[in-house]
C-alpha positions in Angstrom: -11.2 0.0 -15.3 -10.0 -1.9 -12.8 -7.6 -1.4 -9.9 -5.3 -4.5 -8.2 -4.3 -3.1 -4.6 -1.4 -5.7 -3.0 -1.2 -5.5 0.9 1.9 -5.1 2.7 4.5 -7.5 1.1 6.3 -9.0 4.3 9.5 -10.9 3.3 11.1 -13.2 1.1 8.0 -15.3 1.6 6.0 -12.6 0.5 7.5 -11.6 -2.6 7.6 -15.3 -3.7 3.5 -15.5 -3.2 3.2 -12.1 -5.1 5.5 -13.3 -8.1 3.2 -16.5 -7.8 -0.1 -15.0 -8.6 0.1 -11.5 -9.5 0.3 -12.2 -13.5 -2.5 -14.5 -13.7 -4.7 -12.1 -11.3 -3.8 -9.3 -13.6 -4.6 -11.3 -16.8 -7.9 -13.5 -15.4 -9.4 -9.9 -14.2 -7.9 -7.7 -17.3 -6.5 -5.2 -14.5 -5.4 -1.9 -15.7 -3.5 -0.6 -12.5 -1.4 -2.5 -9.9 -0.4 -0.4 -6.9 1.9 -2.9 -4.3 2.7 -1.6 -0.9 6.1 -2.7 -0.1 7.0 -1.4 3.2 8.0 -4.6 4.7 9.7 -6.5 1.4 13.1 -6.6 2.4 13.2 -9.3 5.0 10.3 -7.8 6.7 11.9 -4.5 7.3 11.8 -1.7 4.5 12.6 -2.0 0.8 15.5 -1.9 -1.5 15.8 -0.1 -4.9 16.6 -3.9 -6.7 13.5 -5.1 -4.3 11.5 -2.1 -6.0 12.6 -2.8 -9.6 11.6 -6.4 -8.7 7.9 -5.6 -8.5 7.9 -2.9 -11.4 9.5 -5.6 -13.6 6.5 -7.9 -12.4 4.2 -5.3 -13.7 3.5 -2.6 -10.6 2.8 0.7 -11.5 3.0 2.5 -8.4 4.8 1.2 -4.9 3.5 2.4 -1.7 5.0 2.3 1.6 4.5 3.3 5.3 6.6 3.7 8.7 9.2 1.2 7.8 9.8 3.1 4.5 13.9 4.3 5.7 14.6 0.6 7.5 17.1 0.2 4.7 18.8 3.5 4.0 19.6 2.9 0.3 16.1 3.5 -0.7 16.3 7.9 0.4 19.3 8.6 -2.1 17.3 6.3 -4.6 14.4 8.6 -4.0 16.2 11.6 -4.5 17.9 10.4 -7.7 15.2 11.6 -9.8 13.3 14.9 -10.0 9.6 15.7 -8.9 8.7 15.6 -12.3 9.9 12.2 -13.3 7.9 9.3 -14.2 11.1 6.9 -13.5 11.0 3.9 -11.5 12.2 5.8 -8.1 9.6 8.2 -8.6 7.0 5.7 -8.4 7.8 4.3 -4.9 5.9 6.8 -2.4 6.1 7.2 1.1 3.3 8.8 3.3 2.7 12.4 2.1 1.9 13.6 5.2 5.8 13.5 6.4 7.8 16.6 7.3 8.4 18.9 4.0 11.9 18.4 3.2 12.1 14.4 3.7 13.0 12.3 0.8 10.7 11.0 -1.9 7.1 12.0 -2.7 3.6 11.0 -1.2 1.7 11.4 -4.6 2.2 10.1 -7.8 0.2 11.2 -11.1 0.2 9.0 -14.2 -1.5 8.0 -17.2 -2.0 4.3 -18.3 -1.1 3.0 -22.0 -4.5 4.2 -23.2 -4.3 7.6 -21.9 -5.9 7.3 -18.7 -4.9 9.9 -15.7 -4.8 8.2 -12.4 -3.3 9.4 -9.2 -1.9 7.4 -6.0 -1.8 9.1 -2.7 0.2 7.7 0.3 -1.0 8.5 3.7 0.1 7.6 7.1 -2.2 7.7 10.4 -1.5 9.5 13.7 -3.2 7.3 16.4 -0.7 4.8 17.9 1.9 5.8 15.2 5.0 8.2 15.2 4.5 11.9 15.0 3.5 13.3 11.6 1.1 15.9 10.0 -2.8 15.8 9.9 -3.7 13.1 7.1 -6.9 14.6 6.8 -5.7 18.0 5.9 -2.9 16.6 3.6 -5.5 14.8 1.9 -7.4 18.1 1.4 -4.3 20.0 0.1 -3.5 17.1 -2.3 -6.6 16.5 -3.8 -7.2 20.4 -4.3 -4.0 20.1 -7.1 -5.2 16.8 -8.6 -6.7 16.6 -12.0 -7.2 12.9 -12.4 -10.5 11.5 -11.4 -9.3 7.8 -10.7 -7.7 8.4 -7.4 -6.3 5.5 -4.8 -5.4 6.5 -1.3 -3.2 4.2 0.7 -3.7 4.5 4.2 -1.1 3.2 6.4 -2.5 3.5 10.1 -3.1 1.5 13.3 -6.6 2.5 14.4 -9.5 1.2 12.5 -11.5 4.0 14.1 -9.0 6.2 11.8 -9.1 4.7 8.7 -13.1 4.1 8.5 -13.4 7.8 9.4 -11.1 8.7 6.6 -12.9 6.5 4.2 -16.1 8.6 5.2 -14.3 12.2 4.8 -12.9 11.2 1.5 -16.1 9.5 0.1 -17.1 10.7 -3.2 -13.8 12.8 -3.9 -11.5 9.6 -4.5 -11.8 6.0 -5.8 -10.7 4.1 -2.9 -9.3 4.4 0.1 -7.6 1.0 1.4 -5.8 0.4 4.6 -2.5 -1.1 5.3 -0.3 -1.8 8.3 -2.3 -4.1 10.5 -1.3 -6.9 8.5 -4.9 -8.6 9.1 -7.1 -8.7 6.2 -10.6 -7.0 7.3 -14.0 -8.2 6.2 -15.6 -4.7 5.5 -15.1 -4.3 1.7 -17.5 -2.0 0.5 -18.3 1.0 -1.8 -19.3 3.8 0.4 -22.7 5.8 -0.6 -21.0 8.5 -3.0 -18.7 6.0 -5.0 -15.6 5.3 -2.8 -14.7 1.9 -2.7 -13.4 1.0 1.3 -11.7 -1.6 3.2 -10.0 -0.9 6.7 -7.1 -3.2 5.8 -6.2 -5.3 2.8 -4.2 -7.5 5.0 -0.4 -9.0 4.5 1.1 -10.6 1.6 3.5 -13.1 3.5 3.7 -15.8 5.9 0.3 -16.4 8.1 2.1 -19.0 10.4 3.3 -16.2 12.0 2.7 -12.9 14.2 2.0 -10.5 11.5 5.0 -11.8 9.5 7.4 -12.6 12.2 8.8 -15.9 13.7 5.8 -16.8 16.7 8.3 -18.1 19.0 10.3 -14.8 19.2 7.3 -12.9 19.7 6.0 -15.2 22.2 9.0 -14.8 24.0 8.8 -10.8 23.7 5.3 -10.7 25.3 5.9 -13.4 28.1 9.3 -12.4 29.4 9.1 -8.4 28.0 12.8 -8.6 27.2 14.3 -7.2 23.7 14.6 -9.8 21.0 15.7 -10.3 17.3 12.8 -10.3 15.2 12.8 -12.5 11.8 10.6 -13.0 9.2 8.4 -16.2 9.1 8.3 -18.4 6.1 5.5 -20.4 6.2 2.2 -20.7 4.9 2.6 -17.5 2.5 -0.7 -15.9 1.2 -1.3 -13.1 -0.9 -3.8 -10.9 0.3 -5.2 -7.9 -2.4 -8.1 -5.7 -3.3 -9.6 -5.5 -6.8 -11.9 -2.3 -7.3 -13.6 -1.7 -10.5 -14.4 2.3 -11.3 -15.8 4.5 -13.9 -12.4 5.5 -15.7 -14.7 9.0 -16.3 -15.8 9.7 -13.2 -13.6 7.8 -10.7 -16.6 6.6 -9.0 -16.1 2.5 -7.7 -18.6 0.2 -8.9 -17.4 -3.0 -7.2 -14.6 -4.1 -4.7 -13.5 -7.7 -4.1 -10.9 -9.0 -1.9 -8.5 -11.8 -2.1 -6.4 -14.2 -0.2 -4.4 -16.5 -2.3 -2.1 -19.6 -1.0 0.2 -21.4 -2.6 
């Protein structure tokens, strides 16, 4: 079984580059499951129901997010529009599972591929240098105790590389993959850990790389140099799609290979 995870889609440039590449990557590598992080897909801040629909139509099975999930308020009502046991599109947009109880949406999705193979996607958020939320390590334990699927992908949306690496080791052998998002810079450490969990500290951004993590360079430089508040706009130049491909045993969930892509125009 092959899983393709596409890193943080940033703005219109990110959406365009994913549209340009996703179909041929899925076809060339016989991908079975497609997961995309879309938390910055709407102008660099948040995601709308219409944009989420675009990615589902493009072929995504599940969409993950992170700390910018609520930046477009309409996504809240969309997430609330279906029951917890639904498999409709709003239920397949995740927010981190370790958010406070009672907030909109869900942090875990269990589904089945067309061939009947069960899978699960878990969205978690880190606590180091991030807004306060529940412990992702204990949240992972509680979630895994309830899952029956063996193929399990974790999107860990976190700032600190140490926290991401620690969760990878913590879940080694218990999930198929732990893939980091949020920092928008791809790391060169993709590997399969000893007990069969594929890991990468950060998959990287799918968006404009002539930027500062997606934002127009001059705006960010002005903020650093002057310390004054400034409006941030999504950059547009040199878009690239960053994605990670995982091969695993569909029966055991153990990963056997991991490969990272960075595809330009």
